[in-house]
FIKOLZA-1660 file (N, C-alpha, C; in steps of 0.1 Angstrom, whole numbers, plus 5000, padded with zeros to 4 digits):
% residues 259
   i   px   py   pz ch aa at
   1 4266 4032 4612  A  M  N
   1 4277 4023 4610  A  M CA
   1 4274 4011 4603  A  M  C
   2 4261 4005 4605  A  K  N
   2 4258 3993 4599  A  K CA
   2 4258 3995 4584  A  K  C
   3 4253 4007 4579  A  M  N
   3 4252 4009 4565  A  M CA
   3 4267 4010 4560  A  M  C
   4 4276 4016 4566  A  L  N
   4 4290 4017 4561  A  L CA
   4 4296 4003 4561  A  L  C
   5 4293 3996 4571  A  E  N
   5 4298 3981 4572  A  E CA
   5 4292 3973 4560  A  E  C
   6 4280 3974 4556  A  D  N
   6 4274 3967 4545  A  D CA
   6 4279 3972 4532  A  D  C
   7 4282 3985 4531  A  F  N
   7 4287 3991 4518  A  F CA
   7 4302 3986 4516  A  F  C
   8 4310 3985 4528  A  G  N
   8 4323 3980 4527  A  G CA
   8 4324 3965 4523  A  G  C
   9 4315 3959 4529  A  K  N
   9 4314 3944 4526  A  K CA
   9 4310 3941 4512  A  K  C
  10 4301 3949 4507  A  G  N
  10 4296 3947 4493  A  G CA
  10 4307 3951 4484  A  G  C
  11 4315 3962 4486  A  T  N
  11 4325 3967 4477  A  T CA
  11 4336 3956 4478  A  T  C
  12 4340 3950 4488  A  T  N
  12 4350 3940 4490  A  T CA
  12 4345 3927 4482  A  T  C
  13 4334 3923 4483  A  Q  N
  13 4329 3912 4476  A  Q CA
  13 4329 3914 4460  A  Q  C
  14 4326 3926 4457  A  F  N
  14 4326 3930 4443  A  F CA
  14 4339 3929 4437  A  F  C
  15 4349 3934 4444  A  F  N
  15 4363 3934 4439  A  F CA
  15 4369 3919 4440  A  F  C
  16 4365 3911 4449  A  E  N
  16 4369 3897 4450  A  E CA
  16 4364 3890 4438  A  E  C
  17 4351 3892 4435  A  Y  N
  17 4344 3886 4424  A  Y CA
  17 4351 3889 4411  A  Y  C
  18 4352 3903 4409  A  A  N
  18 4358 3907 4396  A  A CA
  18 4374 3902 4395  A  A  C
  19 4381 3902 4406  A  G  N
  19 4394 3896 4406  A  G CA
  19 4394 3882 4403  A  G  C
  20 4385 3873 4408  A  G  N
  20 4385 3859 4406  A  G CA
  20 4381 3857 4392  A  G  C
  21 4371 3863 4386  A  L  N
  21 4366 3862 4373  A  L CA
  21 4378 3865 4363  A  L  C
  22 4385 3877 4365  A  T  N
  22 4397 3880 4357  A  T CA
  22 4408 3870 4357  A  T  C
  23 4410 3864 4368  A  E  N
  23 4421 3853 4371  A  E CA
  23 4417 3841 4363  A  E  C
  24 4405 3838 4364  A  L  N
  24 4400 3826 4356  A  L CA
  24 4399 3829 4342  A  L  C
  25 4397 3841 4338  A  G  N
  25 4398 3844 4323  A  G CA
  25 4411 3843 4318  A  G  C
  26 4421 3848 4326  A  G  N
  26 4435 3850 4322  A  G CA
  26 4441 3835 4321  A  G  C
  27 4437 3827 4330  A  E  N
  27 4442 3814 4330  A  E CA
  27 4437 3806 4318  A  E  C
  28 4424 3808 4316  A  S  N
  28 4418 3800 4304  A  S CA
  28 4425 3805 4291  A  S  C
  29 4426 3818 4289  A  L  N
  29 4432 3824 4277  A  L CA
  29 4446 3820 4275  A  L  C
  30 4454 3819 4286  A  S  N
  30 4467 3813 4285  A  S CA
  30 4468 3800 4279  A  S  C
  31 4458 3791 4284  A  F  N
  31 4458 3778 4277  A  F CA
  31 4455 3777 4263  A  F  C
  32 4445 3787 4260  A  I  N
  32 4442 3789 4245  A  I CA
  32 4453 3794 4238  A  I  C
  33 4462 3804 4244  A  G  N
  33 4474 3808 4236  A  G CA
  33 4484 3799 4234  A  G  C
  34 4485 3789 4243  A  K  N
  34 4495 3777 4243  A  K CA
  34 4490 3766 4234  A  K  C
  35 4477 3768 4230  A  L  N
  35 4471 3757 4221  A  L CA
  35 4468 3745 4229  A  L  C
  36 4467 3747 4242  A  K  N
  36 4464 3734 4250  A  K CA
  36 4448 3733 4251  A  K  C
  37 4443 3728 4239  A  I  N
  37 4429 3729 4237  A  I CA
  37 4424 3714 4235  A  I  C
  38 4414 3710 4241  A  R  N
  38 4408 3697 4238  A  R CA
  38 4397 3699 4227  A  R  C
  39 4402 3695 4215  A  V  N
  39 4395 3698 4204  A  V CA
  39 4382 3691 4203  A  V  C
  40 4381 3678 4206  A  T  N
  40 4368 3670 4207  A  T CA
  40 4358 3675 4215  A  T  C
  41 4363 3678 4228  A  E  N
  41 4354 3684 4238  A  E CA
  41 4348 3698 4233  A  E  C
  42 4357 3706 4226  A  T  N
  42 4352 3719 4222  A  T CA
  42 4342 3718 4212  A  T  C
  43 4343 3707 4202  A  I  N
  43 4334 3705 4191  A  I CA
  43 4320 3701 4198  A  I  C
  44 4321 3692 4208  A  K  N
  44 4309 3687 4215  A  K CA
  44 4302 3699 4223  A  K  C
  45 4310 3708 4228  A  Q  N
  45 4303 3719 4235  A  Q CA
  45 4298 3729 4225  A  Q  C
  46 4304 3730 4213  A  C  N
  46 4298 3739 4202  A  C CA
  46 4283 3734 4199  A  C  C
  47 4282 3720 4198  A  Y  N
  47 4269 3714 4196  A  Y CA
  47 4259 3717 4207  A  Y  C
  48 4264 3714 4219  A  L  N
  48 4255 3715 4231  A  L CA
  48 4251 3730 4233  A  L  C
  49 4261 3738 4234  A  L  N
  49 4258 3753 4237  A  L CA
  49 4254 3761 4226  A  L  C
  50 4259 3758 4214  A  G  N
  50 4254 3767 4203  A  G CA
  50 4244 3762 4195  A  G  C
  51 4245 3749 4189  A  L  N
  51 4235 3744 4180  A  L CA
  51 4221 3742 4186  A  L  C
  52 4222 3737 4199  A  Q  N
  52 4209 3734 4205  A  Q CA
  52 4203 3747 4211  A  Q  C
  53 4209 3758 4209  A  S  N
  53 4202 3772 4212  A  S CA
  53 4197 3777 4200  A  S  C
  54 4199 3772 4189  A  L  N
  54 4195 3778 4176  A  L CA
  54 4180 3782 4176  A  L  C
  55 4172 3771 4179  A  I  N
  55 4157 3773 4177  A  I CA
  55 4152 3784 4186  A  I  C
  56 4156 3785 4198  A  I  N
  56 4151 3796 4208  A  I CA
  56 4156 3809 4202  A  I  C
  57 4168 3809 4197  A  V  N
  57 4173 3822 4194  A  V CA
  57 4166 3827 4179  A  V  C
  58 4162 3818 4172  A  I  N
  58 4155 3821 4160  A  I CA
  58 4140 3826 4163  A  I  C
  59 4134 3818 4171  A  L  N
  59 4120 3823 4176  A  L CA
  59 4120 3836 4183  A  L  C
  60 4129 3838 4191  A  T  N
  60 4131 3852 4198  A  T CA
  60 4131 3863 4189  A  T  C
  61 4142 3861 4179  A  S  N
  61 4146 3872 4170  A  S CA
  61 4135 3873 4160  A  S  C
  62 4128 3863 4155  A  L  N
  62 4117 3864 4145  A  L CA
  62 4105 3873 4151  A  L  C
  63 4101 3870 4164  A  F  N
  63 4091 3878 4168  A  F CA
  63 4095 3892 4172  A  F  C
  64 4107 3893 4177  A  T  N
  64 4111 3906 4179  A  T CA
  64 4112 3917 4167  A  T  C
  65 4118 3910 4157  A  G  N
  65 4118 3918 4144  A  G CA
  65 4106 3920 4138  A  G  C
  66 4095 3911 4140  A  M  N
  66 4082 3913 4136  A  M CA
  66 4075 3925 4143  A  M  C
  67 4076 3925 4157  A  V  N
  67 4071 3934 4165  A  V CA
  67 4076 3949 4163  A  V  C
  68 4090 3949 4161  A  F  N
  68 4096 3962 4158  A  F CA
  68 4092 3967 4144  A  F  C
  69 4090 3958 4134  A  S  N
  69 4086 3962 4121  A  S CA
  69 4071 3967 4122  A  S  C
  70 4064 3960 4129  A  L  N
  70 4049 3964 4130  A  L CA
  70 4047 3978 4136  A  L  C
  71 4056 3981 4146  A  E  N
  71 4054 3994 4154  A  E CA
  71 4060 4005 4144  A  E  C
  72 4071 4003 4139  A  S  N
  72 4079 4013 4129  A  S CA
  72 4070 4015 4117  A  S  C
  73 4064 4004 4111  A  A  N
  73 4056 4005 4099  A  A CA
  73 4044 4014 4101  A  A  C
  74 4038 4012 4112  A  Q  N
  74 4026 4019 4115  A  Q CA
  74 4028 4034 4116  A  Q  C
  75 4040 4038 4123  A  Q  N
  75 4044 4051 4123  A  Q CA
  75 4048 4058 4111  A  Q  C
  76 4057 4050 4103  A  A  N
  76 4063 4055 4091  A  A CA
  76 4053 4057 4081  A  A  C
  77 4044 4048 4079  A  V  N
  77 4034 4049 4068  A  V CA
  77 4024 4061 4071  A  V  C
  78 4021 4062 4084  A  S  N
  78 4013 4073 4087  A  S CA
  78 4018 4088 4084  A  S  C
  79 4032 4088 4084  A  Y  N
  79 4039 4101 4083  A  Y CA
  79 4046 4102 4067  A  Y  C
  80 4042 4090 4060  A  G  N
  80 4047 4091 4046  A  G CA
  80 4061 4086 4045  A  G  C
  81 4068 4079 4054  A  F  N
  81 4082 4074 4053  A  F CA
  81 4082 4060 4053  A  F  C
  82 4073 4053 4046  A  G  N
  82 4072 4039 4047  A  G CA
  82 4084 4032 4041  A  G  C
  83 4092 4040 4032  A  N  N
  83 4105 4034 4025  A  N CA
  83 4116 4032 4036  A  N  C
  84 4115 4038 4048  A  L  N
  84 4125 4038 4057  A  L CA
  84 4124 4026 4067  A  L  C
  85 4113 4019 4066  A  V  N
  85 4111 4008 4076  A  V CA
  85 4122 3998 4076  A  V  C
  86 4125 3994 4063  A  G  N
  86 4137 3984 4063  A  G CA
  86 4150 3988 4068  A  G  C
  87 4153 4001 4066  A  S  N
  87 4166 4006 4072  A  S CA
  87 4165 4006 4088  A  S  C
  88 4153 4009 4094  A  A  N
  88 4151 4010 4107  A  A CA
  88 4153 3996 4114  A  A  C
  89 4147 3986 4108  A  V  N
  89 4147 3972 4113  A  V CA
  89 4160 3966 4111  A  V  C
  90 4167 3967 4100  A  A  N
  90 4181 3962 4098  A  A CA
  90 4191 3969 4105  A  A  C
  91 4189 3982 4107  A  Y  N
  91 4199 3989 4115  A  Y CA
  91 4199 3985 4130  A  Y  C
  92 4188 3984 4135  A  T  N
  92 4186 3980 4149  A  T CA
  92 4190 3965 4151  A  T  C
  93 4186 3956 4142  A  S  N
  93 4189 3942 4143  A  S CA
  93 4204 3940 4143  A  S  C
  94 4212 3946 4133  A  A  N
  94 4225 3943 4130  A  A CA
  94 4234 3949 4142  A  A  C
  95 4230 3960 4147  A  R  N
  95 4237 3967 4158  A  R CA
  95 4235 3962 4171  A  R  C
  96 4222 3961 4173  A  E  N
  96 4219 3959 4188  A  E CA
  96 4211 3946 4190  A  E  C
  97 4199 3944 4184  A  L  N
  97 4189 3934 4188  A  L CA
  97 4196 3919 4185  A  L  C
  98 4202 3918 4173  A  G  N
  98 4207 3905 4169  A  G CA
  98 4218 3901 4180  A  G  C
  99 4228 3908 4182  A  P  N
  99 4238 3903 4192  A  P CA
  99 4233 3902 4206  A  P  C
 100 4226 3912 4211  A  M  N
 100 4221 3913 4225  A  M CA
 100 4212 3902 4229  A  M  C
 101 4201 3902 4219  A  L  N
 101 4191 3892 4223  A  L CA
 101 4195 3878 4221  A  L  C
 102 4203 3874 4212  A  S  N
 102 4209 3861 4212  A  S CA
 102 4217 3858 4224  A  S  C
 103 4225 3868 4228  A  A  N
 103 4232 3867 4240  A  A CA
 103 4225 3864 4254  A  A  C
 104 4214 3872 4254  A  V  N
 104 4205 3872 4267  A  V CA
 104 4199 3858 4266  A  V  C
 105 4193 3853 4256  A  V  N
 105 4187 3839 4254  A  V CA
 105 4198 3829 4257  A  V  C
 106 4209 3830 4252  A  V  N
 106 4219 3820 4254  A  V CA
 106 4224 3820 4269  A  V  C
 107 4224 3832 4275  A  A  N
 107 4228 3834 4289  A  A CA
 107 4218 3826 4297  A  A  C
 108 4206 3827 4295  A  G  N
 108 4195 3821 4302  A  G CA
 108 4196 3805 4302  A  G  C
 109 4199 3801 4290  A  R  N
 109 4200 3785 4287  A  R CA
 109 4214 3780 4292  A  R  C
 110 4224 3785 4285  A  V  N
 110 4237 3781 4286  A  V CA
 110 4245 3784 4297  A  V  C
 111 4243 3796 4303  A  G  N
 111 4250 3800 4315  A  G CA
 111 4245 3792 4327  A  G  C
 112 4232 3790 4328  A  A  N
 112 4227 3781 4337  A  A CA
 112 4232 3766 4336  A  A  C
 113 4234 3762 4323  A  A  N
 113 4238 3748 4322  A  A CA
 113 4252 3747 4326  A  A  C
 114 4261 3755 4323  A  I  N
 114 4275 3755 4327  A  I CA
 114 4277 3756 4342  A  I  C
 115 4269 3766 4348  A  A  N
 115 4271 3766 4363  A  A CA
 115 4266 3754 4370  A  A  C
 116 4255 3748 4365  A  A  N
 116 4250 3737 4371  A  A CA
 116 4259 3724 4369  A  A  C
 117 4264 3722 4358  A  E  N
 117 4273 3711 4355  A  E CA
 117 4285 3711 4362  A  E  C
 118 4292 3723 4361  A  I  N
 118 4304 3724 4369  A  I CA
 118 4302 3724 4384  A  I  C
 119 4291 3730 4389  A  G  N
 119 4287 3731 4403  A  G CA
 119 4285 3716 4408  A  G  C
 120 4278 3708 4400  A  S  N
 120 4276 3694 4405  A  S CA
 120 4290 3687 4406  A  S  C
 121 4299 3690 4397  A  M  N
 121 4312 3684 4398  A  M CA
 121 4319 3688 4411  A  M  C
 122 4317 3700 4414  A  V  N
 122 4323 3706 4427  A  V CA
 122 4317 3698 4439  A  V  C
 123 4305 3697 4439  A  V  N
 123 4297 3691 4451  A  V CA
 123 4301 3677 4452  A  V  C
 124 4303 3669 4441  A  T  N
 124 4306 3655 4441  A  T CA
 124 4321 3652 4442  A  T  C
 125 4329 3664 4443  A  E  N
 125 4343 3662 4445  A  E CA
 125 4351 3658 4433  A  E  C
 126 4345 3659 4421  A  Q  N
 126 4352 3656 4408  A  Q CA
 126 4363 3665 4405  A  Q  C
 127 4361 3679 4409  A  I  N
 127 4370 3689 4407  A  I CA
 127 4383 3686 4415  A  I  C
 128 4381 3682 4427  A  E  N
 128 4393 3678 4436  A  E CA
 128 4400 3666 4431  A  E  C
 129 4392 3657 4425  A  A  N
 129 4398 3646 4418  A  A CA
 129 4407 3649 4406  A  A  C
 130 4403 3659 4399  A  L  N
 130 4410 3664 4387  A  L CA
 130 4423 3671 4392  A  L  C
 131 4422 3679 4402  A  Q  N
 131 4433 3686 4407  A  Q CA
 131 4444 3677 4414  A  Q  C
 132 4439 3666 4420  A  S  N
 132 4448 3655 4426  A  S CA
 132 4456 3649 4415  A  S  C
 133 4451 3648 4404  A  L  N
 133 4458 3642 4392  A  L CA
 133 4468 3652 4384  A  L  C
 134 4468 3664 4390  A  G  N
 134 4476 3674 4384  A  G CA
 134 4470 3681 4372  A  G  C
 135 4457 3679 4370  A  L  N
 135 4449 3685 4360  A  L CA
 135 4443 3698 4362  A  L  C
 136 4445 3708 4354  A  A  N
 136 4439 3721 4357  A  A CA
 136 4424 3721 4353  A  A  C
 137 4415 3725 4362  A  P  N
 137 4400 3727 4359  A  P CA
 137 4398 3737 4348  A  P  C
 138 4406 3747 4347  A  A  N
 138 4404 3756 4338  A  A CA
 138 4406 3751 4323  A  A  C
 139 4417 3742 4322  A  R  N
 139 4418 3737 4308  A  R CA
 139 4408 3727 4305  A  R  C
 140 4404 3717 4314  A  F  N
 140 4395 3707 4311  A  F CA
 140 4380 3711 4311  A  F  C
 141 4377 3722 4318  A  L  N
 141 4363 3726 4318  A  L CA
 141 4359 3739 4312  A  L  C
 142 4368 3747 4315  A  V  N
 142 4364 3761 4311  A  V CA
 142 4367 3765 4297  A  V  C
 143 4379 3761 4292  A  V  N
 143 4384 3764 4279  A  V CA
 143 4375 3758 4267  A  V  C
 144 4371 3746 4268  A  P  N
 144 4361 3741 4258  A  P CA
 144 4349 3749 4256  A  P  C
 145 4343 3753 4269  A  R  N
 145 4330 3760 4268  A  R CA
 145 4333 3774 4264  A  R  C
 146 4344 3780 4267  A  L  N
 146 4348 3794 4263  A  L CA
 146 4349 3794 4248  A  L  C
 147 4357 3787 4243  A  L  N
 147 4359 3785 4230  A  L CA
 147 4346 3783 4221  A  L  C
 148 4338 3774 4226  A  A  N
 148 4326 3770 4219  A  A CA
 148 4316 3783 4219  A  A  C
 149 4316 3790 4228  A  L  N
 149 4308 3803 4229  A  L CA
 149 4313 3814 4220  A  L  C
 150 4326 3815 4220  A  I  N
 150 4333 3825 4212  A  I CA
 150 4330 3822 4197  A  I  C
 151 4330 3810 4194  A  I  N
 151 4327 3805 4180  A  I CA
 151 4312 3806 4176  A  I  C
 152 4305 3801 4185  A  M  N
 152 4290 3798 4182  A  M CA
 152 4281 3810 4184  A  M  C
 153 4284 3819 4194  A  L  N
 153 4275 3831 4197  A  L CA
 153 4274 3841 4184  A  L  C
 154 4286 3844 4178  A  P  N
 154 4285 3853 4166  A  P CA
 154 4278 3846 4155  A  P  C
 155 4279 3833 4153  A  L  N
 155 4270 3825 4143  A  L CA
 155 4256 3827 4146  A  L  C
 156 4252 3824 4159  A  L  N
 156 4238 3826 4163  A  L CA
 156 4233 3840 4161  A  L  C
 157 4242 3850 4163  A  A  N
 157 4238 3864 4161  A  A CA
 157 4235 3867 4145  A  A  C
 158 4242 3860 4136  A  V  N
 158 4240 3861 4123  A  V CA
 158 4226 3856 4119  A  V  C
 159 4223 3843 4124  A  F  N
 159 4209 3839 4123  A  F CA
 159 4199 3848 4128  A  F  C
 160 4202 3854 4141  A  A  N
 160 4192 3863 4146  A  A CA
 160 4189 3875 4136  A  A  C
 161 4200 3880 4131  A  D  N
 161 4200 3891 4122  A  D CA
 161 4191 3889 4110  A  D  C
 162 4195 3878 4104  A  V  N
 162 4187 3874 4092  A  V CA
 162 4172 3872 4094  A  V  C
 163 4169 3864 4105  A  V  N
 163 4155 3861 4108  A  V CA
 163 4148 3873 4112  A  V  C
 164 4154 3882 4120  A  S  N
 164 4148 3894 4125  A  S CA
 164 4144 3903 4112  A  S  C
 165 4153 3904 4103  A  I  N
 165 4151 3912 4091  A  I CA
 165 4141 3906 4083  A  I  C
 166 4142 3893 4082  A  G  N
 166 4132 3886 4073  A  G CA
 166 4118 3887 4079  A  G  C
 167 4116 3885 4091  A  G  N
 167 4103 3886 4098  A  G CA
 167 4098 3900 4097  A  G  C
 168 4107 3910 4099  A  G  N
 168 4103 3924 4096  A  G CA
 168 4099 3928 4083  A  G  C
 169 4105 3922 4074  A  A  N
 169 4101 3924 4058  A  A CA
 169 4087 3919 4056  A  A  C
 170 4085 3906 4061  A  W  N
 170 4072 3899 4059  A  W CA
 170 4061 3908 4066  A  W  C
 171 4062 3914 4078  A  I  N
 171 4052 3921 4085  A  I CA
 171 4050 3935 4078  A  I  C
 172 4062 3941 4073  A  A  N
 172 4061 3954 4066  A  A CA
 172 4052 3951 4052  A  A  C
 173 4055 3940 4046  A  N  N
 173 4048 3938 4035  A  N CA
 173 4033 3935 4037  A  N  C
 174 4030 3927 4047  A  T  N
 174 4016 3922 4049  A  T CA
 174 4008 3934 4055  A  T  C
 175 4013 3940 4065  A  Y  N
 175 4006 3950 4072  A  Y CA
 175 4006 3964 4066  A  Y  C
 176 4017 3968 4061  A  A  N
 176 4019 3982 4056  A  A CA
 176 4020 3982 4041  A  A  C
 177 4020 3971 4035  A  H  N
 177 4020 3969 4020  A  H CA
 177 4033 3976 4013  A  H  C
 178 4044 3975 4022  A  I  N
 178 4057 3979 4017  A  I CA
 178 4064 3966 4010  A  I  C
 179 4067 3969 3998  A  S  N
 179 4073 3958 3989  A  S CA
 179 4086 3953 3995  A  S  C
 180 4088 3939 3993  A  Y  N
 180 4101 3934 3997  A  Y CA
 180 4114 3942 3991  A  Y  C
 181 4112 3944 3978  A  D  N
 181 4123 3952 3972  A  D CA
 181 4126 3964 3978  A  D  C
 182 4115 3973 3982  A  S  N
 182 4118 3986 3989  A  S CA
 182 4125 3983 4002  A  S  C
 183 4118 3973 4009  A  F  N
 183 4124 3970 4023  A  F CA
 183 4138 3967 4023  A  F  C
 184 4142 3958 4014  A  M  N
 184 4156 3954 4013  A  M CA
 184 4166 3964 4008  A  M  C
 185 4161 3972 3998  A  S  N
 185 4169 3982 3993  A  S CA
 185 4172 3993 4004  A  S  C
 186 4161 3996 4012  A  S  N
 186 4164 4005 4022  A  S CA
 186 4174 3999 4034  A  S  C
 187 4172 3987 4036  A  A  N
 187 4181 3980 4045  A  A CA
 187 4196 3980 4041  A  A  C
 188 4198 3977 4028  A  R  N
 188 4211 3976 4023  A  R CA
 188 4218 3991 4021  A  R  C
 189 4210 4002 4020  A  Q  N
 189 4216 4015 4019  A  Q CA
 189 4220 4019 4033  A  Q  C
 190 4214 4015 4044  A  T  N
 190 4217 4019 4056  A  T CA
 190 4228 4010 4064  A  T  C
 191 4227 3997 4064  A  V  N
 191 4235 3989 4070  A  V CA
 191 4247 3985 4062  A  V  C
 192 4258 3989 4067  A  G  N
 192 4272 3985 4059  A  G CA
 192 4277 3971 4065  A  G  C
 193 4288 3966 4059  A  F  N
 193 4294 3954 4064  A  F CA
 193 4301 3957 4077  A  F  C
 194 4305 3970 4079  A  Q  N
 194 4312 3973 4091  A  Q CA
 194 4303 3972 4103  A  Q  C
 195 4289 3976 4101  A  D  N
 195 4280 3975 4111  A  D CA
 195 4277 3961 4115  A  D  C
 196 4277 3952 4106  A  I  N
 196 4275 3938 4109  A  I CA
 196 4288 3933 4117  A  I  C
 197 4299 3936 4112  A  L  N
 197 4312 3931 4119  A  L CA
 197 4313 3936 4134  A  L  C
 198 4309 3949 4135  A  K  N
 198 4310 3954 4149  A  K CA
 198 4299 3948 4158  A  K  C
 199 4287 3945 4152  A  G  N
 199 4277 3938 4160  A  G CA
 199 4282 3924 4164  A  G  C
 200 4290 3917 4154  A  L  N
 200 4294 3903 4158  A  L CA
 200 4306 3904 4167  A  L  C
 201 4315 3914 4167  A  S  N
 201 4324 3916 4178  A  S CA
 201 4318 3917 4193  A  S  C
 202 4306 3923 4193  A  K  N
 202 4300 3923 4206  A  K CA
 202 4296 3910 4210  A  K  C
 203 4292 3901 4200  A  S  N
 203 4288 3887 4204  A  S CA
 203 4300 3880 4209  A  S  C
 204 4312 3882 4204  A  V  N
 204 4324 3875 4210  A  V CA
 204 4325 3879 4225  A  V  C
 205 4323 3893 4229  A  V  N
 205 4325 3897 4242  A  V CA
 205 4314 3891 4250  A  V  C
 206 4302 3890 4244  A  F  N
 206 4291 3884 4253  A  F CA
 206 4294 3869 4256  A  F  C
 207 4299 3862 4246  A  G  N
 207 4303 3848 4248  A  G CA
 207 4313 3846 4259  A  G  C
 208 4323 3855 4258  A  I  N
 208 4333 3853 4269  A  I CA
 208 4326 3855 4283  A  I  C
 209 4318 3866 4284  A  I  N
 209 4311 3868 4297  A  I CA
 209 4303 3856 4301  A  I  C
 210 4295 3852 4293  A  I  N
 210 4285 3840 4297  A  I CA
 210 4294 3827 4301  A  I  C
 211 4305 3825 4294  A  A  N
 211 4312 3812 4297  A  A CA
 211 4320 3813 4309  A  A  C
 212 4325 3826 4311  A  L  N
 212 4334 3828 4324  A  L CA
 212 4326 3828 4336  A  L  C
 213 4314 3837 4335  A  V  N
 213 4306 3838 4346  A  V CA
 213 4300 3824 4351  A  V  C
 214 4295 3816 4341  A  G  N
 214 4289 3804 4344  A  G CA
 214 4299 3794 4350  A  G  C
 215 4311 3795 4344  A  A  N
 215 4322 3785 4350  A  A CA
 215 4326 3790 4364  A  A  C
 216 4328 3803 4365  A  Y  N
 216 4332 3808 4379  A  Y CA
 216 4322 3806 4390  A  Y  C
 217 4309 3808 4385  A  Q  N
 217 4298 3804 4395  A  Q CA
 217 4298 3790 4399  A  Q  C
 218 4300 3781 4390  A  G  N
 218 4299 3767 4391  A  G CA
 218 4311 3762 4401  A  G  C
 219 4323 3768 4398  A  L  N
 219 4336 3765 4405  A  L CA
 219 4334 3769 4420  A  L  C
 220 4326 3781 4422  A  G  N
 220 4325 3787 4435  A  G CA
 220 4313 3781 4444  A  G  C
 221 4307 3770 4438  A  T  N
 221 4295 3764 4444  A  T CA
 221 4299 3758 4459  A  T  C
 222 4291 3760 4469  A  R  N
 222 4293 3754 4482  A  R CA
 222 4279 3751 4487  A  R  C
 223 4278 3741 4495  A  G  N
 223 4265 3738 4502  A  G CA
 223 4256 3728 4495  A  G  C
 224 4262 3718 4488  A  G  N
 224 4255 3706 4482  A  G CA
 224 4244 3712 4470  A  G  C
 225 4233 3705 4470  A  A  N
 225 4223 3707 4459  A  A CA
 225 4218 3722 4459  A  A  C
 226 4216 3727 4471  A  A  N
 226 4211 3740 4473  A  A CA
 226 4221 3751 4468  A  A  C
 227 4234 3748 4469  A  G  N
 227 4244 3756 4464  A  G CA
 227 4245 3757 4449  A  G  C
 228 4242 3745 4442  A  V  N
 228 4242 3743 4429  A  V CA
 228 4231 3753 4423  A  V  C
 229 4220 3752 4429  A  G  N
 229 4207 3760 4426  A  G CA
 229 4210 3775 4426  A  G  C
 230 4217 3779 4438  A  K  N
 230 4220 3793 4440  A  K CA
 230 4231 3798 4429  A  K  C
 231 4241 3789 4426  A  A  N
 231 4252 3792 4417  A  A CA
 231 4245 3794 4403  A  A  C
 232 4236 3785 4400  A  T  N
 232 4229 3785 4387  A  T CA
 232 4222 3798 4385  A  T  C
 233 4212 3802 4394  A  T  N
 233 4206 3814 4394  A  T CA
 233 4215 3827 4393  A  T  C
 234 4226 3827 4401  A  G  N
 234 4235 3838 4401  A  G CA
 234 4242 3838 4387  A  G  C
 235 4245 3829 4381  A  A  N
 235 4252 3828 4368  A  A CA
 235 4242 3835 4358  A  A  C
 236 4230 3831 4357  A  V  N
 236 4221 3838 4348  A  V CA
 236 4219 3853 4351  A  V  C
 237 4217 3857 4363  A  V  N
 237 4215 3871 4366  A  V CA
 237 4227 3879 4364  A  V  C
 238 4239 3875 4368  A  I  N
 238 4252 3883 4366  A  I CA
 238 4256 3884 4351  A  I  C
 239 4253 3872 4344  A  S  N
 239 4256 3873 4330  A  S CA
 239 4248 3883 4323  A  S  C
 240 4234 3883 4326  A  I  N
 240 4226 3892 4318  A  I CA
 240 4228 3906 4322  A  I  C
 241 4231 3910 4335  A  I  N
 241 4234 3923 4339  A  I CA
 241 4248 3927 4331  A  I  C
 242 4258 3919 4332  A  L  N
 242 4271 3923 4325  A  L CA
 242 4269 3924 4309  A  L  C
 243 4260 3916 4304  A  I  N
 243 4257 3918 4289  A  I CA
 243 4252 3931 4286  A  I  C
 244 4242 3936 4294  A  F  N
 244 4236 3950 4292  A  F CA
 244 4246 3960 4294  A  F  C
 245 4254 3959 4305  A  V  N
 245 4264 3969 4308  A  V CA
 245 4274 3970 4297  A  V  C
 246 4280 3958 4292  A  S  N
 246 4290 3958 4283  A  S CA
 246 4285 3962 4269  A  S  C
 247 4272 3958 4266  A  N  N
 247 4265 3963 4255  A  N CA
 247 4265 3978 4252  A  N  C
 248 4263 3987 4264  A  F  N
 248 4263 4000 4264  A  F CA
 248 4276 4005 4261  A  F  C
 249 4286 3999 4268  A  I  N
 249 4300 4004 4266  A  I CA
 249 4306 4002 4252  A  I  C
 250 4302 3989 4248  A  L  N
 250 4307 3986 4235  A  L CA
 250 4299 3995 4223  A  L  C
 251 4287 3997 4225  A  S  N
 251 4279 4006 4215  A  S CA
 251 4285 4020 4216  A  S  C
 252 4289 4025 4227  A  Y  N
 252 4295 4038 4228  A  Y CA
 252 4309 4039 4221  A  Y  C
 253 4317 4028 4223  A  I  N
 253 4331 4027 4217  A  I CA
 253 4330 4024 4202  A  I  C
 254 4321 4016 4197  A  L  N
 254 4319 4012 4184  A  L CA
 254 4312 4022 4175  A  L  C
 255 4301 4027 4180  A  F  N
 255 4291 4035 4173  A  F CA
 255 4290 4049 4178  A  F  C
 256 4297 4052 4189  A  G  N
 256 4295 4065 4195  A  G CA
 256 4298 4077 4186  A  G  C
 257 4309 4075 4177  A  N  N
 257 4314 4086 4170  A  N CA
 257 4310 4085 4154  A  N  C
 258 4301 4075 4152  A  S  N
 258 4296 4073 4138  A  S CA
 258 4284 4082 4135  A  S  C
 259 4282 4087 4124  A  H  N
 259 4273 4097 4119  A  H CA
 259 4264 4090 4109  A  H  C
% end
């Protein structure tokens, strides 16, 4: 009986969380649809959430592309397929590594920051003050961060793609003596503009997930400073899990039927 109770309780909590997240998303998107947007705050959040994440995204993507190129070049050259290394690195970067790695890195940095900032406002009763003035927290706090991530995460993914492919080309040239021309020619033949667009469309979804989960966790903070820490940790964990799940679903939808 205890196991059934725990299962029922967990299921209820899951649907409550999913419903609350959907409601927050719907409310935020309705404000965006009505153009009730704080432009100055949105630009500020683009800088704080996007531009300040650029260095860590570039470093992560650079070394990931280099490692992938190193492993694939070693195997490809030994089997006489060195000219395919560029296509392998570019294909993986544009479709998967660029969007997903940048999203995971941003979720760790930005998701935590959003949850901590909004959670602190809840604990210090600033949210109640906003509501008493007749101001919607979703419009003032969630919408700028949501728009900022929808705009900036695809741009970060572009940087991730370029840096990952560039690092891969350098390693392939240095380690396996594959020329840059051969590497880039192989990459261009394999990866089309549609692949890049589909990868960037994933980044939009990931940005929505990070912003909404971080904000929802922050708004649900209870229990003072300890509650803020718990909300922050939950935001990062839940965001990353949802990124991996949605990445699989989106890959299946966008690339499942491609040959």
